[in-house]
N, C-alpha and C positions, 0 to 999 in steps of 0.2 A: 226388476221381475217384479212382477202383482202381486200377493197373495189375499185370494178373495174368503173374508168372514163368513158369505153370505152360509155357508154350511154347517156351520156351528150354531144360528139363529135355532133349529129346530131342537137342539139338545138344549140348549141357554131356558128356550119357553118351557121344556117337559122337568128342568129342574127347578125354573119359578114355580107353574103349577102343581107339581107333586111336593113343593117346600110351604104353597102359600094351603094345600088341605093338609097338612098334618097339624091341628090344633096341640100346639104343646104350652099356652099361656096358662096359668094355673089360675082360674076361677076363684073368687072369693069360698065357692065350700065344695073345694078341690079338693083330693084328695092329693095335691104335691103338697109337701114339705120341704121347707128349707134347713139348707145340709152345712153347718161350716165346715170351713175352708180350711184346716189344720196345716198342712203341706198342698207343693205344689202336686203330687202324686194320684192325689184324687182328684186332677182336673185335669191333668195331662191326657194327650192326644189329638186326635183329629175332633173337630168338631164344622157344623155346617146348619144354615138356616136361612132365611129371610131375611133380611135388613131394613127396615123402616128408619124416615128421618121425620120428627115430629117438627112442627107439623108436617103432615104430610105436603108435599110440592112437587114430586113426583112419585114414578113406579118403583116399588119394593124393588130391592139388590142382593142378590146372591153373595153370601158370604161363607168365605170357610176359613178357621181360624186352627192353629196348630201350638197346642203349650205344650212346652218342656217340661219335664222332670226340675230346673231349677227356673221356672218359672218365666225362661224368655215365650215370645211369643210371637207369630207371623200369621197375617192375613191378608186374605188379599178378597177383594171384594166384586162381581159381574157384573159391569153396569152396561145402559145401553149406549154409553159415549168410549168406552173401555175401562181396563183393570183397575182400581183401584188399590195399593200393596203398603204394606208397614210392619215393624217388630218394634219392641220393647220389651222392657223389661217389668215384672210384675212384683207387686212385693205384697202383703197379708194385712191384713189389718180386719183385725174383730169377724172372723171367718169369712173374709170378702177378699178377693185377689184384687189388685188394684195398679193402676199405672195414673199418675199425676203428674203434668207440664205446663207451663206457666200457661199454654196453650188448652187446653181441657185437659179431660180425666177419664178415666176408662172402669168401670165395674162390671168382674165378673159375681153372680149368684150362683152357686148350687144347689139345684131342686132335686129332690126323689118322690118317687110314686109305683108303688108297686113292680118293683126291679127297673124302672127306667130313670132314666138321670136327666135334668134339664140344665144347660148353663145358661142362665139370665145375663145378656150383657148390656150395660147401659152405657153412653158416651154421650160425652159432650165436646164439641171442639167449636173454635170460636166463637161464641155463642148457640152454634146448631146442635141439637139434642138427635142421637141416634139409639134406636130398641132393637131388639135379636133376642130370640131365643132359641139357642143354638142347641142340637142333638145329634147325638156322636153320629160322625161319620162313616157309611156303611161302605 
């Protein structure tokens, strides 16, 4: 049995365009303020946004992240070559949620502005850097 993913391309393209139209990056003069994460409940929930590779070597990928009250997280990145997924346990350090392994590091920083929240994710894995500004999933 052969399953075609071709019908999903318009949906994935729409998600990428909608995410690209949402500018959540806090510029230097932005009202976004960093908020220290004192408990995982501050960031628990579903988050989503575009993930960029630094330096850019291909198109941005859509990523969804779920964080639980106990610091466990799961992510899925919808890429043109398939889905990349993973999970892990975060720790809190100086107001940031962090996951460190011998292969790399993931850091989440919470920002707020005018009642909106943004979770900035930065990761390094095997020397490659990734960045994403995530907003609460709808």
